[in-house]
Steps between C-alpha positions, in 0.01 A plus 500: 500500500586200712833330484493140384588376849201666665264390223624142532462508876143630475415235240643225723292626795192508278559144381547381859181679610303342215634154590416566865142603416441181301652282772302670778168472318560133426589430863231723650744657745780752504787550740608853574757587769462165677119531502292258297173638366244240397235605249232317705593677825577851373392555139540879522861478613579230246365698207661822623840330484420372150395849385825645633697238306293576190604865533864392480422296187324799339794728577739245348284484187498880478879503535531249218269701276695816582824324412352406163394862443128429495396712801637787707698473820294318768696659787419849371134403473499374861660824621242709313205287614604470864674828592560391862746237371735754342858486615621802693 
């Protein structure tokens, strides 16, 4: 079970990622590590960044649902699904 601090931190990151996705899609560009990706110039890179941000939002939603007792532990599921990510 997560502590309240970690759950709050994950939820804050998820909210920021969701806000960032909406802002980037409205603007048609995203800035990542001092590189600006325009959707007209590089649509694959633009949408890849948006999909990565959507993964953060999904993990935050899973953390919230786990905190409410509606689903199992999302970190355990990730470790079972992707065994190469297990901690040593």
